[in-house]
Steps between C-alpha positions, in 0.01 A plus 500: 500500500339796328677718243488786748675292761764384255584854392525623860747232605499371856486832685237501774165669458407746775134464594315784673350286774203601716422154629152501348363235267625651173862546608505173698389317186768674295793377709479137380335580167773741387777266611338211316415681178803725465754250628664766716531545876258740669593753768208654685507858626237641735497878530366596842291813454313425821279238659771234540592410857778261600276195500359585157847564361619165627198323349554670163862390488421143600218477245717642219773243564246217532362604161845467347671839524879464531517827696254731668562865583285743695574871467365748755387793286257658747701812579584559132137439408391773738767750391457445127125441479277513805606838633379661178170312513452646848614850406260504207211324680502266202215258438368339185141603437508687833463159668782256437839591653700301242585224747693280257555691176757727659698202628576363156748776426705421808478127438608532137788728596622260767459192281700664220779584745504143632506351150812698415657412834432128448635509146188397312340641188140386561220600735170314539179629655154357570277780370192399304374631167192650664675712763661842516811369674652356183512852355638662814764233550621481142497874430725546804729214398532618142584847626753392763651188341417474129771238450319243715272235350150501653323165539124505573358148463177554694407777261644365176366146543175608667527258791189472716539498878336159527755361252784642707354349816467156340856521363636549852273238656594235242866548590436513876640852515398766756178689432444854636231536770231656278551250218313605187210677676649846559796700377641728770777759508622664819734790564554805719215687334245222534361179356317425176280194453365355178256213471190383317293767679712783357442373146148641517370843606260360760573403858811483713750231589411278799622604842751216521678629187600829662857479622563767766150637571326166542229500772527879538124542470384170645705562814519880534738667747458795731607837353871588506674837475843569354714798400721501188790745471635640171801706400502655153229257396684190626360283781754515783317382811200335659340579835788722605774250412749572221506224241634445150241532221506124445441441871207743499341321205547152646370607840195671349412186306495305826289766673250577222446161335286356785254786443459416130640839399619522142300203375336537161451376146630712216331491160672701231672509164794272439808619312359369169164668564279212609328494838661316789417432863716419801442475875748682720592553864703813572460596866836679532464679167146617574594620848813683388341660195206622706726649767732657244215656304361657816839641598533650152160663543648684798839595355479532120355805323191465284659542156777248563254249651256527210774463240641198680162324487511505121861382493421213736252354252765506227759353736268210581466427129877497446554257787204282401617485138855405598652824365705562812815589311334773295632860521153620599499282811838638607378855442190438712722367779668839501170685533382277784828547687479880485132498596583298814753739653253615767298179541632435849293421807272235644154361426278316747273221375224286645474148353170314523303256285666573167500877546759767573402818683749785523508633856774763477751669271794700639798659326754777559420607143123511544322744270190490717458829686219539748470873437460443125263207543271698731543835322585674828825663391504875546559591136211295363222713355168329424462730197803323350293182482224674306748641250672162458166329433408757235829450317504123544148467357561736209579235232181311588264795551619680186411210271115515533511877460706477183254248357202729573667804340597321178178302467700190400442154642 
């Protein structure tokens, strides 16, 4: 038994369990090396149906967990996190909708609550030393539950995925479907996929590695049209039927994934400043963000919209860096909420071959006026346009003249 195990007594260790290779490996490894029972906790932030939940529980127990708990955090995840990503049209690098990074806050919060409830003082996770998730997860845990011990063997002992696979195989323990080839994460906001192809900057992952958009381009479908309804920036319905936000998201994933919408590979800066690359599938996120942005274009004034664009970039950084509990993030939530007071209405979309086409935007708070757009209102004077242009151009036109008068370069 290790010194760490001896000092912690016999209290169980709560393992944040996704069912992937890293956390599956940790169930028996932690029990064996710490000499303490392991309780697995899966936080459902989306993408887990009844059959998957049952499989996760059975696998955890077969691996040696004395208890397995699954917590449905989907509604809380939307209310605390996703609604602000929608309100702010938040994407990392204007491409990646933060499919997984935003989940870690909710997972850490739920795991900390469960650890206290189960009477333990230790939490284990399967994050690696190369990933951003270790930072997101541990910053949240140290903020919410600084008294808890954090155990991170995959990172601290630098286990390789092939080693983990062989460890399980040698003991005739269950192996996750993807084995060591690909690391996948799935939630309400999409799927991320890492493999040998994402370790370089060239090429994509093979078609069979995609999880929810597989065969979208090899077996294309006929176009489909749908209408998404919003109230104060929140998704509240689909195709004329009132639904909860979680229901809208889950339904949109089913509808948009077969078209390959939201599929991409993000290359950007990691938290420590190196370059990283990950494949992602985010059909619901891409569809909702597109519809929401177009409804904002109809209902939000220019100055507010332009200012929000700058704030959205900063918001994406805070979420990506794991700084969810910062005062700045909370302050930005307040801005987004006020800016959404009139973002109510419906947006029509056409889905086809990986593309989204907006077909309509309607709102009781529309700022689009036909008389203004066509300049047919009775009080419009064409001479006003000439005067406006003269004044608007003044800072630019005055500069060459000033240069000529002074003779200075």
